[in-house]
PDB file of N, CA, C and O in Angstrom:
ATOM      1  N   ALA A   1      92.596 -20.670 -87.860  1.00  0.00           N
ATOM      2  CA  ALA A   1      91.518 -19.931 -88.334  1.00  0.00           C
ATOM      3  C   ALA A   1      91.696 -18.470 -88.154  1.00  0.00           C
ATOM      4  O   ALA A   1      91.184 -17.684 -88.951  1.00  0.00           O
ATOM      5  N   GLU A   2      92.334 -18.109 -87.236  1.00  0.00           N
ATOM      6  CA  GLU A   2      93.084 -16.607 -86.790  1.00  0.00           C
ATOM      7  C   GLU A   2      93.479 -16.087 -87.984  1.00  0.00           C
ATOM      8  O   GLU A   2      93.104 -15.007 -88.442  1.00  0.00           O
ATOM      9  N   SER A   3      94.521 -17.145 -88.678  1.00  0.00           N
ATOM     10  CA  SER A   3      95.458 -16.256 -89.580  1.00  0.00           C
ATOM     11  C   SER A   3      94.492 -16.244 -90.854  1.00  0.00           C
ATOM     12  O   SER A   3      94.863 -15.407 -91.677  1.00  0.00           O
ATOM     13  N   ALA A   4      93.464 -16.885 -91.193  1.00  0.00           N
ATOM     14  CA  ALA A   4      92.578 -16.475 -92.328  1.00  0.00           C
ATOM     15  C   ALA A   4      91.735 -15.526 -92.127  1.00  0.00           C
ATOM     16  O   ALA A   4      91.215 -15.016 -93.120  1.00  0.00           O
ATOM     17  N   LEU A   5      91.429 -15.106 -90.964  1.00  0.00           N
ATOM     18  CA  LEU A   5      90.678 -13.808 -90.718  1.00  0.00           C
ATOM     19  C   LEU A   5      91.486 -12.658 -90.844  1.00  0.00           C
ATOM     20  O   LEU A   5      91.018 -11.598 -91.261  1.00  0.00           O
ATOM     21  N   PHE A   6      92.722 -12.796 -90.496  1.00  0.00           N
ATOM     22  CA  PHE A   6      93.791 -11.627 -90.863  1.00  0.00           C
ATOM     23  C   PHE A   6      94.000 -11.162 -91.865  1.00  0.00           C
ATOM     24  O   PHE A   6      94.184  -9.960 -92.060  1.00  0.00           O
ATOM     25  N   ALA A   7      94.012 -12.434 -93.059  1.00  0.00           N
ATOM     26  CA  ALA A   7      94.071 -11.988 -94.418  1.00  0.00           C
ATOM     27  C   ALA A   7      92.905 -11.447 -94.889  1.00  0.00           C
ATOM     28  O   ALA A   7      92.951 -10.539 -95.719  1.00  0.00           O
ATOM     29  N   ARG A   8      91.837 -11.887 -94.464  1.00  0.00           N
ATOM     30  CA  ARG A   8      90.236 -11.373 -94.902  1.00  0.00           C
ATOM     31  C   ARG A   8      90.271  -9.857 -94.595  1.00  0.00           C
ATOM     32  O   ARG A   8      89.801  -9.025 -95.372  1.00  0.00           O
ATOM     33  N   VAL A   9      90.932  -9.509 -93.264  1.00  0.00           N
ATOM     34  CA  VAL A   9      90.629  -7.886 -92.941  1.00  0.00           C
ATOM     35  C   VAL A   9      91.703  -7.290 -93.849  1.00  0.00           C
ATOM     36  O   VAL A   9      91.503  -6.095 -94.063  1.00  0.00           O
ATOM     37  N   ILE A  10      92.571  -7.695 -94.325  1.00  0.00           N
ATOM     38  CA  ILE A  10      93.688  -7.082 -95.283  1.00  0.00           C
ATOM     39  C   ILE A  10      92.636  -6.842 -96.752  1.00  0.00           C
ATOM     40  O   ILE A  10      92.127  -5.806 -97.181  1.00  0.00           O
ATOM     41  N   THR A  11      92.587  -7.997 -97.177  1.00  0.00           N
ATOM     42  CA  THR A  11      92.084  -7.974 -98.604  1.00  0.00           C
ATOM     43  C   THR A  11      90.628  -7.340 -98.469  1.00  0.00           C
ATOM     44  O   THR A  11      90.359  -6.448 -99.274  1.00  0.00           O
ATOM     45  N   GLU A  12      89.846  -7.636 -97.716  1.00  0.00           N
ATOM     46  CA  GLU A  12      88.321  -7.138 -97.825  1.00  0.00           C
ATOM     47  C   GLU A  12      88.386  -5.924 -97.145  1.00  0.00           C
ATOM     48  O   GLU A  12      87.783  -4.980 -97.655  1.00  0.00           O
ATOM     49  N   GLY A  13      89.105  -5.712 -95.896  1.00  0.00           N
ATOM     50  CA  GLY A  13      88.837  -4.493 -95.179  1.00  0.00           C
ATOM     51  C   GLY A  13      89.602  -3.373 -95.739  1.00  0.00           C
ATOM     52  O   GLY A  13      88.944  -2.499 -96.304  1.00  0.00           O
ATOM     53  N   LEU A  14      90.799  -3.253 -95.684  1.00  0.00           N
ATOM     54  CA  LEU A  14      91.727  -2.228 -96.427  1.00  0.00           C
ATOM     55  C   LEU A  14      91.731  -2.144 -97.610  1.00  0.00           C
ATOM     56  O   LEU A  14      91.656  -1.007 -98.076  1.00  0.00           O
ATOM     57  N   CYS A  15      91.809  -3.180 -98.445  1.00  0.00           N
ATOM     58  CA  CYS A  15      91.870  -2.940 -99.951  1.00  0.00           C
ATOM     59  C   CYS A  15      90.495  -3.010-100.486  1.00  0.00           C
ATOM     60  O   CYS A  15      90.319  -2.451-101.568  1.00  0.00           O
ATOM     61  N   GLY A  16      89.488  -3.594 -99.927  1.00  0.00           N
ATOM     62  CA  GLY A  16      88.247  -3.766-100.648  1.00  0.00           C
ATOM     63  C   GLY A  16      88.158  -4.426-101.867  1.00  0.00           C
ATOM     64  O   GLY A  16      87.419  -4.017-102.762  1.00  0.00           O
ATOM     65  N   ILE A  17      88.919  -5.505-101.981  1.00  0.00           N
ATOM     66  CA  ILE A  17      89.011  -6.431-102.920  1.00  0.00           C
ATOM     67  C   ILE A  17      87.727  -7.355-103.019  1.00  0.00           C
ATOM     68  O   ILE A  17      87.388  -8.091-102.092  1.00  0.00           O
ATOM     69  N   THR A  18      87.060  -7.259-104.187  1.00  0.00           N
ATOM     70  CA  THR A  18      85.695  -8.296-104.209  1.00  0.00           C
ATOM     71  C   THR A  18      85.820  -8.593-105.693  1.00  0.00           C
ATOM     72  O   THR A  18      85.907  -7.730-106.567  1.00  0.00           O
ATOM     73  N   PRO A  19      85.818 -10.197-105.926  1.00  0.00           N
ATOM     74  CA  PRO A  19      85.814 -10.611-107.120  1.00  0.00           C
ATOM     75  C   PRO A  19      84.443 -10.226-107.969  1.00  0.00           C
ATOM     76  O   PRO A  19      83.378 -10.351-107.366  1.00  0.00           O
ATOM     77  N   VAL A  20      84.425  -9.868-109.030  1.00  0.00           N
ATOM     78  CA  VAL A  20      83.256  -9.413-109.843  1.00  0.00           C
ATOM     79  C   VAL A  20      82.895 -10.639-110.836  1.00  0.00           C
ATOM     80  O   VAL A  20      81.739 -11.042-110.967  1.00  0.00           O
ATOM     81  N   GLY A  21      83.945 -11.162-111.484  1.00  0.00           N
ATOM     82  CA  GLY A  21      84.125 -12.138-112.581  1.00  0.00           C
ATOM     83  C   GLY A  21      85.257 -12.842-112.568  1.00  0.00           C
ATOM     84  O   GLY A  21      86.160 -12.617-111.763  1.00  0.00           O
ATOM     85  N   LEU A  22      85.296 -13.712-113.423  1.00  0.00           N
ATOM     86  CA  LEU A  22      86.602 -14.641-113.476  1.00  0.00           C
ATOM     87  C   LEU A  22      87.819 -13.874-113.405  1.00  0.00           C
ATOM     88  O   LEU A  22      88.608 -14.129-112.495  1.00  0.00           O
ATOM     89  N   ARG A  23      88.074 -12.988-114.222  1.00  0.00           N
ATOM     90  CA  ARG A  23      89.215 -11.993-114.151  1.00  0.00           C
ATOM     91  C   ARG A  23      89.147 -10.539-113.806  1.00  0.00           C
ATOM     92  O   ARG A  23      90.000  -9.723-114.153  1.00  0.00           O
ATOM     93  N   LYS A  24      88.038 -10.255-113.073  1.00  0.00           N
ATOM     94  CA  LYS A  24      87.505  -8.985-112.821  1.00  0.00           C
ATOM     95  C   LYS A  24      87.461  -8.591-111.461  1.00  0.00           C
ATOM     96  O   LYS A  24      86.745  -9.350-110.808  1.00  0.00           O
ATOM     97  N   LEU A  25      87.955  -7.701-110.818  1.00  0.00           N
ATOM     98  CA  LEU A  25      88.147  -7.344-109.555  1.00  0.00           C
ATOM     99  C   LEU A  25      87.629  -5.953-109.119  1.00  0.00           C
ATOM    100  O   LEU A  25      88.209  -5.001-109.642  1.00  0.00           O
ATOM    101  N   SER A  26      86.692  -5.694-108.299  1.00  0.00           N
ATOM    102  CA  SER A  26      86.244  -4.650-107.895  1.00  0.00           C
ATOM    103  C   SER A  26      87.224  -3.911-106.777  1.00  0.00           C
ATOM    104  O   SER A  26      87.528  -4.688-105.871  1.00  0.00           O
ATOM    105  N   LEU A  27      87.685  -2.818-106.667  1.00  0.00           N
ATOM    106  CA  LEU A  27      88.599  -2.409-105.556  1.00  0.00           C
ATOM    107  C   LEU A  27      87.736  -0.978-104.954  1.00  0.00           C
ATOM    108  O   LEU A  27      87.435   0.021-105.609  1.00  0.00           O
ATOM    109  N   SER A  28      87.490  -1.226-103.649  1.00  0.00           N
ATOM    110  CA  SER A  28      86.972  -0.086-102.720  1.00  0.00           C
ATOM    111  C   SER A  28      87.859   0.236-101.472  1.00  0.00           C
ATOM    112  O   SER A  28      87.480  -0.012-100.328  1.00  0.00           O
ATOM    113  N   PRO A  29      88.869   0.713-101.724  1.00  0.00           N
ATOM    114  CA  PRO A  29      89.941   0.716-100.509  1.00  0.00           C
ATOM    115  C   PRO A  29      89.574   1.613 -99.527  1.00  0.00           C
ATOM    116  O   PRO A  29      89.027   2.690 -99.765  1.00  0.00           O
ATOM    117  N   SER A  30      89.917   1.114 -98.200  1.00  0.00           N
ATOM    118  CA  SER A  30      89.661   2.339 -96.949  1.00  0.00           C
ATOM    119  C   SER A  30      91.014   2.291 -96.272  1.00  0.00           C
ATOM    120  O   SER A  30      91.070   1.914 -95.101  1.00  0.00           O
ATOM    121  N   VAL A  31      91.961   2.598 -96.839  1.00  0.00           N
ATOM    122  CA  VAL A  31      93.535   2.747 -96.065  1.00  0.00           C
ATOM    123  C   VAL A  31      93.246   3.940 -95.238  1.00  0.00           C
ATOM    124  O   VAL A  31      92.756   4.952 -95.739  1.00  0.00           O
ATOM    125  N   PRO A  32      93.591   3.827 -93.763  1.00  0.00           N
ATOM    126  CA  PRO A  32      93.870   5.234 -93.164  1.00  0.00           C
ATOM    127  C   PRO A  32      94.646   6.019 -93.375  1.00  0.00           C
ATOM    128  O   PRO A  32      95.760   5.648 -93.743  1.00  0.00           O
ATOM    129  N   LEU A  33      94.351   7.428 -93.219  1.00  0.00           N
ATOM    130  CA  LEU A  33      95.488   8.457 -93.469  1.00  0.00           C
ATOM    131  C   LEU A  33      96.665   8.149 -92.697  1.00  0.00           C
ATOM    132  O   LEU A  33      97.782   8.458 -93.113  1.00  0.00           O
ATOM    133  N   GLU A  34      96.487   7.562 -91.601  1.00  0.00           N
ATOM    134  CA  GLU A  34      97.609   7.391 -90.592  1.00  0.00           C
ATOM    135  C   GLU A  34      98.691   6.255 -91.104  1.00  0.00           C
ATOM    136  O   GLU A  34      99.909   6.233 -90.925  1.00  0.00           O
ATOM    137  N   LEU A  35      97.913   5.396 -91.740  1.00  0.00           N
ATOM    138  CA  LEU A  35      98.664   4.140 -92.253  1.00  0.00           C
ATOM    139  C   LEU A  35      99.615   4.370 -93.486  1.00  0.00           C
ATOM    140  O   LEU A  35     100.723   3.866 -93.666  1.00  0.00           O
ATOM    141  N   GLY A  36      98.926   5.251 -94.296  1.00  0.00           N
ATOM    142  CA  GLY A  36      99.690   5.728 -95.509  1.00  0.00           C
ATOM    143  C   GLY A  36      99.491   4.702 -96.693  1.00  0.00           C
ATOM    144  O   GLY A  36      98.834   5.060 -97.670  1.00  0.00           O
ATOM    145  N   TRP A  37      99.901   3.757 -96.650  1.00  0.00           N
ATOM    146  CA  TRP A  37      99.620   2.625 -97.867  1.00  0.00           C
ATOM    147  C   TRP A  37      99.894   1.246 -97.558  1.00  0.00           C
ATOM    148  O   TRP A  37     100.703   0.861 -96.714  1.00  0.00           O
ATOM    149  N   VAL A  38      99.147   0.505 -98.316  1.00  0.00           N
ATOM    150  CA  VAL A  38      99.254  -0.988 -98.210  1.00  0.00           C
ATOM    151  C   VAL A  38      99.835  -1.607 -99.486  1.00  0.00           C
ATOM    152  O   VAL A  38      99.447  -1.078-100.528  1.00  0.00           O
ATOM    153  N   LYS A  39     100.600  -2.516 -99.586  1.00  0.00           N
ATOM    154  CA  LYS A  39     101.155  -3.276-100.685  1.00  0.00           C
ATOM    155  C   LYS A  39     100.996  -4.916-100.496  1.00  0.00           C
ATOM    156  O   LYS A  39     101.440  -5.534 -99.528  1.00  0.00           O
ATOM    157  N   LEU A  40     100.399  -5.401-101.422  1.00  0.00           N
ATOM    158  CA  LEU A  40     100.199  -6.889-101.474  1.00  0.00           C
ATOM    159  C   LEU A  40     101.133  -7.318-102.790  1.00  0.00           C
ATOM    160  O   LEU A  40     101.247  -6.653-103.820  1.00  0.00           O
ATOM    161  N   LYS A  41     101.690  -8.434-102.533  1.00  0.00           N
ATOM    162  CA  LYS A  41     102.552  -9.036-103.635  1.00  0.00           C
ATOM    163  C   LYS A  41     101.939 -10.446-103.784  1.00  0.00           C
ATOM    164  O   LYS A  41     101.521 -11.212-102.915  1.00  0.00           O
ATOM    165  N   SER A  42     102.004 -10.583-105.211  1.00  0.00           N
ATOM    166  CA  SER A  42     101.919 -12.074-105.441  1.00  0.00           C
ATOM    167  C   SER A  42     100.385 -12.568-105.250  1.00  0.00           C
ATOM    168  O   SER A  42     100.217 -13.761-104.998  1.00  0.00           O
ATOM    169  N   ILE A  43      99.273 -11.725-105.354  1.00  0.00           N
ATOM    170  CA  ILE A  43      98.056 -12.107-105.243  1.00  0.00           C
ATOM    171  C   ILE A  43      97.642 -12.955-106.426  1.00  0.00           C
ATOM    172  O   ILE A  43      97.754 -12.585-107.594  1.00  0.00           O
ATOM    173  N   HIS A  44      97.080 -14.304-105.975  1.00  0.00           N
ATOM    174  CA  HIS A  44      96.647 -15.098-107.237  1.00  0.00           C
ATOM    175  C   HIS A  44      95.179 -15.028-107.236  1.00  0.00           C
ATOM    176  O   HIS A  44      94.543 -15.466-106.277  1.00  0.00           O
ATOM    177  N   ALA A  45      94.520 -14.422-108.414  1.00  0.00           N
ATOM    178  CA  ALA A  45      93.130 -14.549-108.412  1.00  0.00           C
ATOM    179  C   ALA A  45      92.776 -14.612-110.064  1.00  0.00           C
ATOM    180  O   ALA A  45      93.397 -13.983-110.921  1.00  0.00           O
ATOM    181  N   GLY A  46      91.678 -15.480-110.302  1.00  0.00           N
ATOM    182  CA  GLY A  46      91.206 -15.681-111.521  1.00  0.00           C
ATOM    183  C   GLY A  46      92.438 -16.358-112.573  1.00  0.00           C
ATOM    184  O   GLY A  46      92.663 -16.131-113.762  1.00  0.00           O
ATOM    185  N   GLY A  47      93.088 -17.241-111.634  1.00  0.00           N
ATOM    186  CA  GLY A  47      94.249 -17.764-112.500  1.00  0.00           C
ATOM    187  C   GLY A  47      95.341 -16.761-112.911  1.00  0.00           C
ATOM    188  O   GLY A  47      96.068 -17.064-113.858  1.00  0.00           O
ATOM    189  N   MET A  48      95.495 -15.707-112.338  1.00  0.00           N
ATOM    190  CA  MET A  48      96.422 -14.660-112.575  1.00  0.00           C
ATOM    191  C   MET A  48      97.181 -14.267-111.464  1.00  0.00           C
ATOM    192  O   MET A  48      96.595 -14.409-110.391  1.00  0.00           O
ATOM    193  N   CYS A  49      98.436 -13.766-111.408  1.00  0.00           N
ATOM    194  CA  CYS A  49      99.106 -13.159-110.479  1.00  0.00           C
ATOM    195  C   CYS A  49      99.451 -11.838-110.624  1.00  0.00           C
ATOM    196  O   CYS A  49      99.864 -11.499-111.733  1.00  0.00           O
ATOM    197  N   PHE A  50      99.363 -10.893-109.623  1.00  0.00           N
ATOM    198  CA  PHE A  50      99.482  -9.625-109.827  1.00  0.00           C
ATOM    199  C   PHE A  50     100.210  -9.160-108.434  1.00  0.00           C
ATOM    200  O   PHE A  50     100.387  -9.905-107.470  1.00  0.00           O
ATOM    201  N   ASP A  51     100.591  -7.808-108.515  1.00  0.00           N
ATOM    202  CA  ASP A  51     100.968  -6.862-107.348  1.00  0.00           C
ATOM    203  C   ASP A  51     100.165  -5.852-107.139  1.00  0.00           C
ATOM    204  O   ASP A  51      99.883  -5.329-108.217  1.00  0.00           O
ATOM    205  N   LEU A  52      99.527  -5.191-105.999  1.00  0.00           N
ATOM    206  CA  LEU A  52      98.760  -4.395-105.721  1.00  0.00           C
ATOM    207  C   LEU A  52      99.080  -3.291-104.778  1.00  0.00           C
ATOM    208  O   LEU A  52      99.084  -3.677-103.609  1.00  0.00           O
ATOM    209  N   LYS A  53      99.313  -2.201-104.920  1.00  0.00           N
ATOM    210  CA  LYS A  53      99.617  -1.083-104.013  1.00  0.00           C
ATOM    211  C   LYS A  53      98.612   0.027-103.928  1.00  0.00           C
ATOM    212  O   LYS A  53      98.134   0.590-104.913  1.00  0.00           O
ATOM    213  N   ILE A  54      98.340   0.287-102.733  1.00  0.00           N
ATOM    214  CA  ILE A  54      97.247   1.367-102.592  1.00  0.00           C
ATOM    215  C   ILE A  54      97.732   2.466-101.562  1.00  0.00           C
ATOM    216  O   ILE A  54      98.014   2.188-100.397  1.00  0.00           O
ATOM    217  N   THR A  55      97.804   3.740-102.097  1.00  0.00           N
ATOM    218  CA  THR A  55      98.628   4.761-101.323  1.00  0.00           C
ATOM    219  C   THR A  55      97.392   5.728-100.920  1.00  0.00           C
ATOM    220  O   THR A  55      96.642   6.135-101.807  1.00  0.00           O
ATOM    221  N   ARG A  56      97.202   6.073 -99.617  1.00  0.00           N
ATOM    222  CA  ARG A  56      96.301   6.822 -99.222  1.00  0.00           C
ATOM    223  C   ARG A  56      96.633   8.308 -99.253  1.00  0.00           C
ATOM    224  O   ARG A  56      97.591   8.726 -98.604  1.00  0.00           O
ATOM    225  N   GLN A  57      95.804   9.195-100.053  1.00  0.00           N
ATOM    226  CA  GLN A  57      96.074  10.581 -99.821  1.00  0.00           C
ATOM    227  C   GLN A  57      94.949  11.194 -99.211  1.00  0.00           C
ATOM    228  O   GLN A  57      94.012  10.477 -98.860  1.00  0.00           O
ATOM    229  N   ALA A  58      94.904  12.623 -99.006  1.00  0.00           N
ATOM    230  CA  ALA A  58      94.247  13.300 -98.429  1.00  0.00           C
ATOM    231  C   ALA A  58      92.623  13.303 -98.974  1.00  0.00           C
ATOM    232  O   ALA A  58      91.577  13.383 -98.331  1.00  0.00           O
ATOM    233  N   ASN A  59      92.845  13.194-100.260  1.00  0.00           N
ATOM    234  CA  ASN A  59      91.106  13.365-100.828  1.00  0.00           C
ATOM    235  C   ASN A  59      90.901  11.992-101.503  1.00  0.00           C
ATOM    236  O   ASN A  59      89.899  11.850-102.203  1.00  0.00           O
ATOM    237  N   GLY A  60      91.788  10.947-101.346  1.00  0.00           N
ATOM    238  CA  GLY A  60      91.608   9.561-101.956  1.00  0.00           C
ATOM    239  C   GLY A  60      92.476   8.645-101.879  1.00  0.00           C
ATOM    240  O   GLY A  60      93.362   8.684-101.025  1.00  0.00           O
ATOM    241  N   HIS A  61      92.348   7.507-102.907  1.00  0.00           N
ATOM    242  CA  HIS A  61      93.439   6.450-103.054  1.00  0.00           C
ATOM    243  C   HIS A  61      93.993   6.489-104.203  1.00  0.00           C
ATOM    244  O   HIS A  61      93.276   6.693-105.182  1.00  0.00           O
ATOM    245  N   ASN A  62      95.405   6.303-104.360  1.00  0.00           N
ATOM    246  CA  ASN A  62      96.149   6.131-105.761  1.00  0.00           C
ATOM    247  C   ASN A  62      96.219   4.334-105.694  1.00  0.00           C
ATOM    248  O   ASN A  62      96.727   3.697-104.771  1.00  0.00           O
ATOM    249  N   ILE A  63      95.704   3.874-106.666  1.00  0.00           N
ATOM    250  CA  ILE A  63      95.776   2.364-107.006  1.00  0.00           C
ATOM    251  C   ILE A  63      96.761   2.029-107.975  1.00  0.00           C
ATOM    252  O   ILE A  63      96.719   2.666-109.027  1.00  0.00           O
ATOM    253  N   GLU A  64      97.617   1.181-107.840  1.00  0.00           N
ATOM    254  CA  GLU A  64      98.693   0.758-108.811  1.00  0.00           C
ATOM    255  C   GLU A  64      98.814  -0.788-108.801  1.00  0.00           C
ATOM    256  O   GLU A  64      99.133  -1.389-107.775  1.00  0.00           O
ATOM    257  N   VAL A  65      98.540  -1.439-110.021  1.00  0.00           N
ATOM    258  CA  VAL A  65      98.418  -2.816-110.246  1.00  0.00           C
ATOM    259  C   VAL A  65      99.590  -3.026-111.004  1.00  0.00           C
ATOM    260  O   VAL A  65      99.805  -2.202-111.892  1.00  0.00           O
ATOM    261  N   ASP A  66     100.468  -4.034-110.835  1.00  0.00           N
ATOM    262  CA  ASP A  66     101.619  -4.532-111.756  1.00  0.00           C
ATOM    263  C   ASP A  66     101.061  -5.971-111.919  1.00  0.00           C
ATOM    264  O   ASP A  66     100.778  -6.729-110.992  1.00  0.00           O
ATOM    265  N   HIS A  67     100.949  -6.224-113.242  1.00  0.00           N
ATOM    266  CA  HIS A  67     100.715  -7.722-113.738  1.00  0.00           C
ATOM    267  C   HIS A  67     101.682  -7.980-114.866  1.00  0.00           C
ATOM    268  O   HIS A  67     101.422  -7.475-115.958  1.00  0.00           O
ATOM    269  N   GLY A  68     102.708  -8.671-114.728  1.00  0.00           N
ATOM    270  CA  GLY A  68     103.753  -9.089-115.755  1.00  0.00           C
ATOM    271  C   GLY A  68     104.320  -7.640-116.318  1.00  0.00           C
ATOM    272  O   GLY A  68     104.813  -6.876-115.489  1.00  0.00           O
ATOM    273  N   GLN A  69     104.268  -7.277-117.591  1.00  0.00           N
ATOM    274  CA  GLN A  69     104.554  -6.228-118.255  1.00  0.00           C
ATOM    275  C   GLN A  69     103.377  -4.939-118.061  1.00  0.00           C
ATOM    276  O   GLN A  69     103.572  -3.770-118.394  1.00  0.00           O
ATOM    277  N   VAL A  70     102.412  -5.360-117.580  1.00  0.00           N
ATOM    278  CA  VAL A  70     101.185  -4.083-117.551  1.00  0.00           C
ATOM    279  C   VAL A  70     101.115  -3.545-116.270  1.00  0.00           C
ATOM    280  O   VAL A  70     100.956  -4.232-115.260  1.00  0.00           O
ATOM    281  N   HIS A  71     101.254  -2.098-116.286  1.00  0.00           N
ATOM    282  CA  HIS A  71     101.289  -1.383-115.062  1.00  0.00           C
ATOM    283  C   HIS A  71      99.981  -0.348-115.268  1.00  0.00           C
ATOM    284  O   HIS A  71      99.835   0.476-116.171  1.00  0.00           O
ATOM    285  N   ILE A  72      99.118  -0.635-114.202  1.00  0.00           N
ATOM    286  CA  ILE A  72      98.027   0.225-113.991  1.00  0.00           C
ATOM    287  C   ILE A  72      97.878   1.212-113.016  1.00  0.00           C
ATOM    288  O   ILE A  72      97.928   0.787-111.862  1.00  0.00           O
ATOM    289  N   SER A  73      97.694   2.517-113.169  1.00  0.00           N
ATOM    290  CA  SER A  73      97.931   3.312-112.008  1.00  0.00           C
ATOM    291  C   SER A  73      96.343   4.226-112.298  1.00  0.00           C
ATOM    292  O   SER A  73      95.981   4.686-113.380  1.00  0.00           O
ATOM    293  N   HIS A  74      95.697   4.286-111.157  1.00  0.00           N
ATOM    294  CA  HIS A  74      94.558   4.976-111.246  1.00  0.00           C
ATOM    295  C   HIS A  74      94.153   5.650-109.968  1.00  0.00           C
ATOM    296  O   HIS A  74      94.288   5.004-108.929  1.00  0.00           O
ATOM    297  N   PHE A  75      93.562   7.153-109.903  1.00  0.00           N
ATOM    298  CA  PHE A  75      93.177   7.624-108.801  1.00  0.00           C
ATOM    299  C   PHE A  75      91.840   7.651-108.495  1.00  0.00           C
ATOM    300  O   PHE A  75      91.064   8.093-109.342  1.00  0.00           O
ATOM    301  N   ILE A  76      91.335   7.169-107.191  1.00  0.00           N
ATOM    302  CA  ILE A  76      89.919   7.339-106.993  1.00  0.00           C
ATOM    303  C   ILE A  76      89.662   8.244-105.666  1.00  0.00           C
ATOM    304  O   ILE A  76      90.490   8.304-104.758  1.00  0.00           O
ATOM    305  N   SER A  77      88.317   9.001-105.652  1.00  0.00           N
ATOM    306  CA  SER A  77      88.370   9.675-104.472  1.00  0.00           C
ATOM    307  C   SER A  77      87.628   8.667-103.411  1.00  0.00           C
ATOM    308  O   SER A  77      87.221   7.534-103.671  1.00  0.00           O
ATOM    309  N   LEU A  78      87.552   9.325-102.200  1.00  0.00           N
ATOM    310  CA  LEU A  78      87.089   8.533-101.031  1.00  0.00           C
ATOM    311  C   LEU A  78      85.964   8.082-101.262  1.00  0.00           C
ATOM    312  O   LEU A  78      85.129   8.839-101.756  1.00  0.00           O
ATOM    313  N   GLY A  79      85.581   6.522-100.924  1.00  0.00           N
ATOM    314  CA  GLY A  79      84.190   6.324-101.212  1.00  0.00           C
ATOM    315  C   GLY A  79      83.868   5.535-102.518  1.00  0.00           C
ATOM    316  O   GLY A  79      82.958   4.710-102.596  1.00  0.00           O
ATOM    317  N   GLU A  80      84.721   5.877-103.548  1.00  0.00           N
ATOM    318  CA  GLU A  80      84.475   5.242-104.655  1.00  0.00           C
ATOM    319  C   GLU A  80      85.214   3.852-104.815  1.00  0.00           C
ATOM    320  O   GLU A  80      86.082   3.399-104.070  1.00  0.00           O
ATOM    321  N   SER A  81      84.631   3.227-106.050  1.00  0.00           N
ATOM    322  CA  SER A  81      85.471   1.967-106.573  1.00  0.00           C
ATOM    323  C   SER A  81      85.894   1.811-107.695  1.00  0.00           C
ATOM    324  O   SER A  81      85.316   2.434-108.586  1.00  0.00           O
ATOM    325  N   PHE A  82      86.886   1.052-108.008  1.00  0.00           N
ATOM    326  CA  PHE A  82      87.573   0.811-109.116  1.00  0.00           C
ATOM    327  C   PHE A  82      87.738  -0.617-109.499  1.00  0.00           C
ATOM    328  O   PHE A  82      88.167  -1.478-108.731  1.00  0.00           O
ATOM    329  N   GLU A  83      87.321  -0.850-110.911  1.00  0.00           N
ATOM    330  CA  GLU A  83      87.339  -2.395-111.338  1.00  0.00           C
ATOM    331  C   GLU A  83      88.372  -2.552-112.321  1.00  0.00           C
ATOM    332  O   GLU A  83      88.566  -1.731-113.218  1.00  0.00           O
ATOM    333  N   ILE A  84      89.035  -3.601-112.158  1.00  0.00           N
ATOM    334  CA  ILE A  84      90.140  -4.038-112.918  1.00  0.00           C
ATOM    335  C   ILE A  84      89.801  -5.535-113.727  1.00  0.00           C
ATOM    336  O   ILE A  84      89.133  -6.472-113.289  1.00  0.00           O
ATOM    337  N   ILE A  85      90.380  -5.440-114.831  1.00  0.00           N
ATOM    338  CA  ILE A  85      90.198  -6.657-115.622  1.00  0.00           C
ATOM    339  C   ILE A  85      91.512  -7.292-115.959  1.00  0.00           C
ATOM    340  O   ILE A  85      92.171  -6.872-116.910  1.00  0.00           O
ATOM    341  N   LEU A  86      91.863  -8.156-115.313  1.00  0.00           N
ATOM    342  CA  LEU A  86      93.128  -9.156-115.472  1.00  0.00           C
ATOM    343  C   LEU A  86      93.183  -9.796-116.819  1.00  0.00           C
ATOM    344  O   LEU A  86      92.221 -10.513-117.092  1.00  0.00           O
ATOM    345  N   SER A  87      94.092  -9.679-117.684  1.00  0.00           N
ATOM    346  CA  SER A  87      94.062 -10.482-119.055  1.00  0.00           C
ATOM    347  C   SER A  87      95.452 -11.038-119.114  1.00  0.00           C
ATOM    348  O   SER A  87      95.798 -11.735-120.068  1.00  0.00           O
TER     349      SER A  87
END
């Protein structure tokens, strides 16, 4: 049971991953400046597999999503959310 809680702390706490639809996720990251970045590989959600890297900067977060040949890079300010649609 403890290992499942650790996974939820990373996905929901640091990355702020929330499913919105079958292939749609909302990201509301809260990576501490001291940590710098978080990278999750081979996330399986909505029948898809993708990699996620969130880099903390002084004024926000840079989000990178790799899904096959598709690469999404987006910057959000602190406290904002970003929705991605996997296809």
